[in-house]
C-alpha positions as CSV (number, residue, x, y, z in Angstrom):
1,X,-25.6,-1.5,-6.1
2,X,-24.6,-0.3,-2.7
3,X,-22.8,-1.8,0.3
4,X,-23.6,-0.9,3.9
5,X,-20.9,-0.5,6.5
6,X,-22.2,-1.5,9.9
7,X,-20.7,-1.2,13.4
8,X,-20.5,-4.8,14.6
9,X,-20.9,-3.8,18.3
10,X,-24.2,-2.0,18.1
11,X,-25.4,-2.6,14.5
12,X,-25.4,1.1,13.7
13,X,-25.1,2.0,10.0
14,X,-21.8,3.8,9.5
15,X,-22.0,4.5,5.7
16,X,-23.7,3.4,2.5
17,X,-21.2,3.1,-0.3
18,X,-21.7,2.9,-4.1
19,X,-20.1,-0.2,-5.6
20,X,-17.1,0.4,-7.9
21,X,-18.0,0.4,-11.6
22,X,-16.0,-1.5,-14.2
23,X,-14.9,1.9,-15.6
24,X,-13.6,3.1,-12.2
25,X,-11.7,-0.2,-11.8
26,X,-10.1,0.2,-15.2
27,X,-9.1,3.7,-14.4
28,X,-7.4,2.6,-11.2
29,X,-5.6,-0.2,-13.0
30,X,-4.4,2.2,-15.7
31,X,-3.2,4.7,-13.1
32,X,-1.3,2.0,-11.2
33,X,0.3,0.7,-14.5
34,X,1.3,4.3,-15.4
35,X,3.0,4.7,-12.0
36,X,5.0,1.4,-12.4
37,X,7.9,2.7,-14.6
38,X,8.2,5.9,-12.5
39,X,8.5,4.0,-9.2
40,X,10.8,1.4,-10.8
41,X,13.1,4.2,-11.9
42,X,13.3,5.9,-8.5
43,X,16.4,5.5,-6.5
44,X,16.3,3.2,-3.4
45,X,17.0,6.2,-1.2
46,X,14.0,8.0,-2.7
47,X,11.7,5.0,-2.1
48,X,12.9,4.8,1.5
49,X,12.3,8.5,2.0
50,X,8.6,8.5,1.0
51,X,7.9,5.2,2.8
52,X,9.1,6.9,6.0
53,X,6.8,9.8,5.1
54,X,3.9,7.4,5.0
55,X,4.8,6.0,8.4
56,X,5.1,9.5,9.8
57,X,1.7,10.4,8.4
58,X,0.1,7.3,10.0
59,X,1.7,8.1,13.3
60,X,0.3,11.7,13.1
61,X,-3.3,10.5,12.6
62,X,-3.0,7.3,14.6
63,X,-5.7,8.2,17.3
64,X,-8.2,9.2,14.6
65,X,-7.6,6.1,12.5
66,X,-7.8,3.8,15.5
67,X,-11.2,5.3,16.4
68,X,-12.4,4.8,12.8
69,X,-11.2,1.2,12.7
70,X,-12.8,0.4,16.1
71,X,-16.2,1.5,14.7
72,X,-15.8,-0.7,11.7
73,X,-14.3,-3.8,13.2
74,X,-15.3,-3.9,16.9
75,X,-11.7,-4.5,17.9
76,X,-10.5,-2.7,21.1
77,X,-8.4,0.4,21.0
78,X,-5.4,-1.4,22.7
79,X,-5.4,-4.0,19.9
80,X,-5.7,-1.5,17.1
81,X,-3.1,0.9,18.6
82,X,-0.6,-2.0,18.8
83,X,-1.4,-3.0,15.2
84,X,-0.8,0.6,14.1
85,X,2.6,0.6,15.7
86,X,3.4,-2.7,14.0
87,X,2.3,-1.2,10.7
88,X,4.5,1.9,10.9
89,X,7.4,-0.3,12.1
90,X,7.0,-2.5,9.0
91,X,7.1,0.5,6.8
92,X,10.3,1.9,8.4
93,X,12.0,-1.5,8.4
94,X,11.3,-2.0,4.7
95,X,12.3,1.6,4.0
96,X,15.6,0.8,5.6
97,X,15.9,-2.3,3.5
98,X,15.1,-0.4,0.3
99,X,17.6,2.3,1.1
100,X,20.5,-0.1,1.2
101,X,20.0,-0.8,-2.5
102,X,21.8,-4.1,-2.2
103,X,19.0,-6.2,-3.5
104,X,19.0,-4.2,-6.7
105,X,22.7,-4.6,-7.5
106,X,23.7,-6.8,-10.5
107,X,24.7,-10.4,-9.7
108,X,27.4,-12.0,-11.9
109,X,28.2,-15.7,-11.8
110,X,31.1,-16.4,-14.1
111,X,31.2,-19.5,-16.2
112,X,32.9,-22.6,-14.8
113,X,33.7,-25.4,-17.2
114,X,34.7,-27.6,-14.3
115,X,31.4,-27.2,-12.5
116,X,29.8,-30.6,-11.7
117,X,27.6,-32.3,-12.8
118,X,27.8,-30.0,-15.9
119,X,29.7,-26.9,-16.9
120,X,28.1,-23.7,-15.6
121,X,27.3,-20.9,-18.1
122,X,28.0,-17.3,-17.5
123,X,24.9,-15.9,-15.7
124,X,24.1,-12.3,-15.0
125,X,21.0,-11.0,-13.3
126,X,19.5,-7.9,-11.8
127,X,16.4,-7.5,-9.6
128,X,13.8,-4.9,-10.6
129,X,10.2,-4.1,-9.9
130,X,8.0,-6.1,-12.3
131,X,4.8,-4.1,-12.2
132,X,1.6,-3.7,-10.3
133,X,1.0,-5.9,-7.2
134,X,-2.5,-7.0,-6.1
135,X,-3.0,-7.1,-2.3
136,X,-6.0,-8.6,-0.6
137,X,-6.6,-6.8,2.6
138,X,-7.7,-8.7,5.8
139,X,-10.8,-7.4,7.6
140,X,-9.5,-8.5,11.0
141,X,-6.2,-6.6,10.5
142,X,-7.3,-3.1,9.3
143,X,-3.8,-1.7,9.3
144,X,-1.0,-4.3,9.2
145,X,-2.6,-6.3,6.4
146,X,-4.4,-3.5,4.6
147,X,-3.7,-0.5,2.5
148,X,-0.6,0.6,4.4
149,X,0.4,-2.9,5.6
150,X,3.4,-5.1,5.1
151,X,2.3,-6.5,1.7
152,X,1.9,-3.0,0.2
153,X,5.1,-1.8,1.9
154,X,7.0,-4.8,0.4
155,X,5.8,-3.9,-3.0
156,X,6.9,-0.3,-2.6
157,X,10.3,-1.3,-1.4
158,X,10.8,-3.5,-4.4
159,X,9.7,-0.7,-6.8
160,X,6.2,-1.8,-7.5
161,X,2.9,0.1,-7.3
162,X,-0.1,-1.7,-5.7
163,X,-3.8,-2.3,-6.0
164,X,-5.4,-3.1,-2.7
165,X,-8.9,-4.8,-2.3
166,X,-10.4,-3.7,1.0
167,X,-12.3,-6.1,3.3
168,X,-16.0,-5.8,3.1
169,X,-16.3,-5.1,6.9
170,X,-14.1,-2.1,6.7
171,X,-15.6,0.2,4.1
172,X,-14.0,3.3,5.5
173,X,-10.8,2.3,7.4
174,X,-8.0,3.1,7.4
175,X,-8.2,6.7,6.7
176,X,-10.7,6.9,3.8
177,X,-13.8,9.0,3.5
178,X,-16.3,7.6,1.0
179,X,-16.4,10.6,-1.4
180,X,-16.1,10.3,-5.1
181,X,-13.2,12.7,-5.9
182,X,-9.8,11.0,-5.8
183,X,-6.9,12.9,-4.4
184,X,-3.2,12.2,-4.8
185,X,-0.6,12.7,-2.1
186,X,3.1,13.1,-2.6
187,X,6.1,13.2,-0.3
188,X,7.5,16.7,0.1
189,X,9.5,17.7,-3.0
190,X,8.3,14.6,-4.9
191,X,6.3,15.5,-8.0
192,X,6.2,11.9,-9.4
193,X,3.0,10.0,-9.8
194,X,1.8,8.1,-6.7
195,X,3.4,4.7,-6.4
196,X,0.4,2.9,-4.9
197,X,-3.3,2.7,-5.6
198,X,-6.0,1.1,-3.5
199,X,-9.0,-0.4,-5.1
200,X,-12.0,-2.1,-3.4
201,X,-14.6,-4.2,-5.2
202,X,-17.3,-2.0,-3.5
203,X,-16.6,1.7,-4.0
204,X,-14.4,4.5,-5.1
205,X,-13.2,7.0,-2.5
206,X,-10.4,9.4,-1.7
207,X,-7.7,9.0,0.9
208,X,-8.7,12.2,2.6
209,X,-7.6,11.4,6.1
210,X,-3.9,11.4,5.3
211,X,-1.9,14.6,5.1
212,X,-0.3,15.5,1.8
213,X,3.0,14.1,2.9
214,X,1.8,10.6,2.0
215,X,2.7,9.2,-1.5
216,X,-0.5,7.2,-1.8
217,X,-3.5,7.6,-4.1
218,X,-6.4,5.6,-3.0
219,X,-9.4,4.5,-5.1
220,X,-11.5,2.2,-3.0
């Protein structure tokens, strides 16, 4: 089965894409699951560093990605340029949040036998990434609520890899070319598996528009 991507302004066919097979979906899920313990073990500073690398890569290719998104969504350049700025700002804010490491420090509540209405036990907790996060992308927000958007960035900051389902009206954006080979991208000096995977119900593709400084592997 194939899915056709159409320019909503003039009806021109942009691409015809093969639907993702069950095996390809299983492969994406397995890869994301394998990345989970690696990402969880990364330091907060390291997560922040490669999230900033993603933001820098998006800034570097912003004009090209805006053009691609305009063809697929019909949204004007001004709207998409502003959304791209919002997206990279979200990434940097969440990177800064991750870099503090405060949310990952142990919390200790000592027991208190005088606590009312009942004695409080000794409670100790620590926050950690639980595993793969599923993100449903919005067709009308091709950047801010999509593959590199706030939901994905939040998962990364918490130490979780992600699976992203792309909206059907945006078969190629942001930054994907519908070719079968899947390519991985790592931040400079980072040899760890990619922390995020993107998987669409329609097709498998590579994230070929982003430079190799991005820590994302995309299967859409």
